VOBA-448062 format. One record per residue (C-alpha): residue number from 1; x, y, z. Coordinates in nm, 2 decimals. Each point is the difference from the previous one (the first is absolute). Example, Ala and Ser with C-alpha at 12.3 -4.5 7.8 and 13.67 -1.06 7.14 Angstrom:
! residues 2
ATOM  resi    east   north      up
ATOM     1    1.23   -0.45    0.78
ATOM     2    0.14    0.34   -0.07
//
This chain:
! residues 274
ATOM  resi    east   north      up
ATOM     1   10.04    8.65    7.29
ATOM     2   -0.17    0.17    0.32
ATOM     3   -0.10    0.33   -0.10
ATOM     4    0.08    0.35    0.16
ATOM     5   -0.30    0.15    0.16
ATOM     6    0.00    0.41   -0.03
ATOM     7   -0.27    0.17    0.19
ATOM     8   -0.12    0.34   -0.06
ATOM     9   -0.02    0.18    0.33
ATOM    10    0.12   -0.08    0.33
ATOM    11   -0.29    0.08    0.24
ATOM    12   -0.19   -0.19    0.26
ATOM    13   -0.18   -0.24   -0.25
ATOM    14    0.31   -0.03   -0.22
ATOM    15    0.23   -0.08    0.29
ATOM    16   -0.23   -0.29    0.09
ATOM    17    0.03   -0.12   -0.34
ATOM    18    0.38    0.02   -0.02
ATOM    19    0.03   -0.14    0.35
ATOM    20   -0.20   -0.32   -0.12
ATOM    21    0.20   -0.04   -0.31
ATOM    22    0.35    0.07    0.15
ATOM    23   -0.07   -0.27    0.29
ATOM    24   -0.08   -0.27   -0.25
ATOM    25    0.31    0.06   -0.20
ATOM    26   -0.08    0.24   -0.28
ATOM    27    0.24    0.27   -0.10
ATOM    28   -0.21    0.33    0.04
ATOM    29    0.07    0.34   -0.08
ATOM    30   -0.21    0.33    0.08
ATOM    31   -0.03    0.32   -0.22
ATOM    32   -0.11    0.33    0.19
ATOM    33   -0.06    0.37   -0.03
ATOM    34    0.27    0.23    0.15
ATOM    35   -0.23    0.08    0.26
ATOM    36   -0.21   -0.28    0.09
ATOM    37   -0.34    0.07    0.15
ATOM    38   -0.03   -0.30    0.25
ATOM    39   -0.16    0.06    0.33
ATOM    40    0.08   -0.31    0.17
ATOM    41    0.38    0.05   -0.06
ATOM    42    0.11   -0.23    0.28
ATOM    43   -0.13   -0.31   -0.19
ATOM    44    0.07    0.15   -0.36
ATOM    45    0.31   -0.06   -0.20
ATOM    46   -0.04    0.31   -0.19
ATOM    47    0.14    0.16    0.33
ATOM    48    0.35   -0.12   -0.13
ATOM    49   -0.02    0.32   -0.24
ATOM    50    0.03    0.22    0.28
ATOM    51    0.21   -0.20    0.23
ATOM    52    0.20   -0.20   -0.25
ATOM    53   -0.08   -0.32    0.17
ATOM    54   -0.33   -0.14    0.14
ATOM    55   -0.05   -0.33    0.18
ATOM    56   -0.35   -0.15    0.03
ATOM    57   -0.04   -0.31    0.19
ATOM    58    0.35   -0.10   -0.05
ATOM    59    0.01    0.07   -0.39
ATOM    60    0.21    0.28   -0.12
ATOM    61   -0.06    0.24   -0.29
ATOM    62    0.29    0.23   -0.10
ATOM    63    0.00    0.32   -0.20
ATOM    64    0.23   -0.07   -0.30
ATOM    65    0.12    0.15   -0.33
ATOM    66   -0.02   -0.23   -0.33
ATOM    67    0.37   -0.12    0.05
ATOM    68   -0.07   -0.13    0.34
ATOM    69   -0.32   -0.19   -0.07
ATOM    70    0.13   -0.32   -0.10
ATOM    71    0.23   -0.04    0.30
ATOM    72   -0.29    0.11    0.24
ATOM    73   -0.22   -0.29   -0.16
ATOM    74    0.27   -0.23    0.05
ATOM    75    0.05    0.11    0.37
ATOM    76   -0.35   -0.12    0.07
ATOM    77   -0.13    0.36    0.03
ATOM    78   -0.28    0.18   -0.19
ATOM    79    0.15    0.27   -0.20
ATOM    80   -0.19    0.34    0.00
ATOM    81    0.02    0.21   -0.30
ATOM    82   -0.14    0.34   -0.04
ATOM    83   -0.19   -0.07   -0.35
ATOM    84   -0.34    0.12   -0.03
ATOM    85   -0.02   -0.06   -0.35
ATOM    86    0.13   -0.39    0.03
ATOM    87    0.30    0.09   -0.25
ATOM    88    0.18   -0.29    0.14
ATOM    89   -0.20   -0.23   -0.19
ATOM    90    0.13    0.13   -0.32
ATOM    91    0.35   -0.03    0.13
ATOM    92    0.14   -0.32   -0.17
ATOM    93    0.30   -0.01    0.23
ATOM    94   -0.23   -0.03    0.32
ATOM    95   -0.31   -0.18   -0.10
ATOM    96   -0.12   -0.23   -0.28
ATOM    97   -0.37    0.04   -0.13
ATOM    98   -0.01   -0.37   -0.03
ATOM    99    0.10   -0.06    0.34
ATOM   100   -0.17    0.27    0.22
ATOM   101   -0.34    0.02    0.17
ATOM   102   -0.16    0.34    0.09
ATOM   103   -0.21    0.08    0.30
ATOM   104   -0.17    0.36   -0.04
ATOM   105   -0.06    0.06    0.38
ATOM   106   -0.03    0.40   -0.03
ATOM   107   -0.37   -0.03    0.10
ATOM   108   -0.06    0.31   -0.21
ATOM   109   -0.39   -0.12    0.01
ATOM   110   -0.06    0.17   -0.35
ATOM   111   -0.01   -0.13   -0.36
ATOM   112    0.34   -0.14   -0.08
ATOM   113    0.15   -0.01   -0.35
ATOM   114    0.13   -0.33   -0.16
ATOM   115    0.35   -0.06    0.09
ATOM   116    0.20    0.02   -0.34
ATOM   117    0.23   -0.27    0.06
ATOM   118   -0.07   -0.37   -0.09
ATOM   119    0.07   -0.18    0.35
ATOM   120   -0.08   -0.35    0.08
ATOM   121   -0.20    0.11    0.30
ATOM   122   -0.15    0.33    0.10
ATOM   123   -0.21    0.04    0.32
ATOM   124   -0.20    0.29    0.11
ATOM   125   -0.12    0.09    0.35
ATOM   126   -0.35    0.11    0.05
ATOM   127   -0.22    0.26   -0.19
ATOM   128    0.13    0.13   -0.34
ATOM   129    0.10   -0.34   -0.13
ATOM   130   -0.18   -0.24   -0.23
ATOM   131    0.12   -0.35   -0.05
ATOM   132    0.05   -0.06   -0.36
ATOM   133    0.02    0.35   -0.11
ATOM   134    0.25    0.21    0.20
ATOM   135    0.15   -0.29    0.18
ATOM   136    0.00   -0.38    0.03
ATOM   137   -0.13   -0.04    0.35
ATOM   138   -0.17    0.23    0.26
ATOM   139    0.02   -0.05    0.39
ATOM   140   -0.28    0.12    0.20
ATOM   141    0.10    0.25    0.26
ATOM   142   -0.34    0.10    0.17
ATOM   143   -0.10   -0.17    0.31
ATOM   144   -0.25   -0.27   -0.07
ATOM   145   -0.03   -0.37   -0.05
ATOM   146    0.19    0.06   -0.33
ATOM   147    0.28    0.18    0.16
ATOM   148    0.35   -0.12   -0.14
ATOM   149   -0.17   -0.22   -0.28
ATOM   150    0.15   -0.04   -0.35
ATOM   151   -0.22    0.13   -0.29
ATOM   152    0.10   -0.11   -0.35
ATOM   153   -0.29    0.18   -0.16
ATOM   154   -0.20    0.32    0.09
ATOM   155    0.10    0.23    0.29
ATOM   156    0.00    0.02    0.35
ATOM   157   -0.27    0.18    0.23
ATOM   158   -0.01    0.38   -0.08
ATOM   159    0.17    0.26    0.27
ATOM   160   -0.28    0.12    0.21
ATOM   161    0.21    0.29    0.10
ATOM   162   -0.06   -0.09    0.39
ATOM   163    0.27   -0.12    0.25
ATOM   164   -0.05   -0.32    0.16
ATOM   165   -0.12   -0.02    0.34
ATOM   166   -0.04    0.33    0.16
ATOM   167    0.04    0.30   -0.25
ATOM   168    0.13    0.23    0.30
ATOM   169    0.31   -0.21    0.01
ATOM   170    0.14    0.14   -0.33
ATOM   171    0.16    0.35    0.05
ATOM   172   -0.01    0.22   -0.30
ATOM   173    0.20    0.34   -0.06
ATOM   174   -0.22    0.29    0.07
ATOM   175    0.24    0.22   -0.19
ATOM   176    0.29   -0.03   -0.27
ATOM   177    0.36    0.05    0.12
ATOM   178    0.27   -0.17    0.21
ATOM   179   -0.07   -0.26    0.27
ATOM   180    0.14    0.06    0.35
ATOM   181   -0.05   -0.34    0.20
ATOM   182   -0.05    0.05    0.37
ATOM   183   -0.07   -0.37    0.07
ATOM   184    0.18   -0.32   -0.13
ATOM   185   -0.14   -0.33   -0.14
ATOM   186   -0.07   -0.22    0.27
ATOM   187   -0.09    0.25    0.24
ATOM   188   -0.32   -0.01    0.22
ATOM   189   -0.19    0.30   -0.04
ATOM   190   -0.31    0.17    0.16
ATOM   191   -0.33    0.13   -0.16
ATOM   192    0.09    0.38   -0.11
ATOM   193    0.38   -0.06    0.04
ATOM   194    0.19    0.19   -0.24
ATOM   195    0.20   -0.25   -0.22
ATOM   196    0.12    0.23   -0.28
ATOM   197   -0.02    0.35   -0.16
ATOM   198    0.01    0.12   -0.34
ATOM   199    0.20    0.31   -0.08
ATOM   200   -0.13    0.17   -0.31
ATOM   201    0.26    0.19   -0.20
ATOM   202    0.00    0.37    0.03
ATOM   203   -0.24   -0.03    0.30
ATOM   204    0.07    0.06    0.37
ATOM   205   -0.29   -0.24    0.09
ATOM   206    0.01   -0.36    0.03
ATOM   207   -0.29   -0.25   -0.06
ATOM   208   -0.03   -0.23    0.31
ATOM   209   -0.05   -0.39   -0.05
ATOM   210   -0.15   -0.18    0.31
ATOM   211   -0.09   -0.36    0.12
ATOM   212   -0.37   -0.07   -0.06
ATOM   213    0.00   -0.23    0.29
ATOM   214    0.23   -0.18    0.24
ATOM   215    0.24   -0.26   -0.17
ATOM   216    0.32   -0.08   -0.16
ATOM   217    0.15    0.23   -0.28
ATOM   218    0.02   -0.27   -0.24
ATOM   219    0.12    0.23   -0.30
ATOM   220    0.12    0.33   -0.08
ATOM   221    0.13    0.09   -0.34
ATOM   222    0.37    0.10   -0.04
ATOM   223    0.08    0.39    0.07
ATOM   224    0.19    0.01   -0.33
ATOM   225   -0.31   -0.05   -0.20
ATOM   226   -0.19    0.31   -0.15
ATOM   227   -0.33    0.02    0.20
ATOM   228   -0.31    0.08   -0.22
ATOM   229   -0.33    0.07    0.16
ATOM   230   -0.22   -0.30    0.02
ATOM   231    0.24   -0.26   -0.03
ATOM   232    0.05   -0.29    0.25
ATOM   233    0.29    0.07    0.25
ATOM   234   -0.07   -0.23    0.31
ATOM   235   -0.19   -0.27    0.16
ATOM   236   -0.11   -0.06    0.35
ATOM   237   -0.10   -0.34    0.12
ATOM   238   -0.23   -0.02    0.31
ATOM   239    0.11   -0.38    0.09
ATOM   240    0.29    0.20    0.17
ATOM   241    0.26   -0.28   -0.08
ATOM   242    0.34    0.10   -0.09
ATOM   243    0.09   -0.32   -0.15
ATOM   244   -0.19    0.06   -0.31
ATOM   245    0.24    0.28   -0.10
ATOM   246    0.27   -0.26   -0.04
ATOM   247   -0.21   -0.28   -0.20
ATOM   248   -0.15    0.03   -0.35
ATOM   249   -0.37   -0.03    0.01
ATOM   250   -0.22   -0.30   -0.06
ATOM   251   -0.14    0.18   -0.31
ATOM   252    0.35    0.04   -0.14
ATOM   253    0.10   -0.36    0.06
ATOM   254   -0.33   -0.12   -0.17
ATOM   255    0.06    0.21   -0.30
ATOM   256    0.34   -0.13    0.01
ATOM   257   -0.12   -0.35    0.00
ATOM   258   -0.22    0.07   -0.29
ATOM   259    0.30    0.13   -0.21
ATOM   260    0.20   -0.33    0.10
ATOM   261   -0.29   -0.20   -0.12
ATOM   262    0.00    0.18   -0.33
ATOM   263    0.37   -0.03   -0.04
ATOM   264    0.00   -0.38    0.07
ATOM   265   -0.26   -0.06   -0.24
ATOM   266    0.19    0.19   -0.27
ATOM   267    0.31   -0.21    0.07
ATOM   268   -0.19   -0.33   -0.05
ATOM   269   -0.15    0.15   -0.31
ATOM   270    0.34    0.06   -0.14
ATOM   271    0.11   -0.34    0.12
ATOM   272    0.25    0.14    0.22
ATOM   273   -0.13   -0.17    0.30
ATOM   274   -0.17   -0.35   -0.01
//
């Protein structure tokens, strides 16, 4: 029997994984926080938490309750549950441990505890996972010649704590508080242009977030998220191409390809596929 694939996290890379698995016919479900931290929201299924429905490249994810879970799968959509602890995996009416694969795509980039349930396949994305210890397989998420590769032993490259490309592209919060967007994802922005402000609670002053160079505002965190000083809240891309705000990244697709490879290998091992 073809498994249900549950993905923890619905951000950029997780959405690339979900897209690839869904397109080849797997039933996929996503588990998220009540306030997802995704920045590239136009290509993240996690946006369904805020909007109720999110469409990424023709595939729909829908925020549902447990009683709507199965009917959403049967409708060919991706059910989104607010379930950061993955309690669905312990709900015998919705999932079966013997017929569920788990992909941890939260990208915590820190030491990750072993998942307590005995599942046929548990895949971890990036740093914090060690194949054979706290998961069955690790997918490399760092750009290099090993991006997207499946590791059945050992771990991925460590997090170097540096953004890929021009480090200025990542917008970080200079204060804690509430985000006030002043530009939309996909907008052309100029160097020094004000793209958002952060209103600190109990203070009249607002921290200003400006574009570091001319480009496209590729991502901006949802204004309902509680902003903490230093957190990533936005992304500007100097290539100035608004179409990239509508397509999942090449990196996300590469990682998704690695997950798909691991899933197919396991299915052959279980003699579900010849």
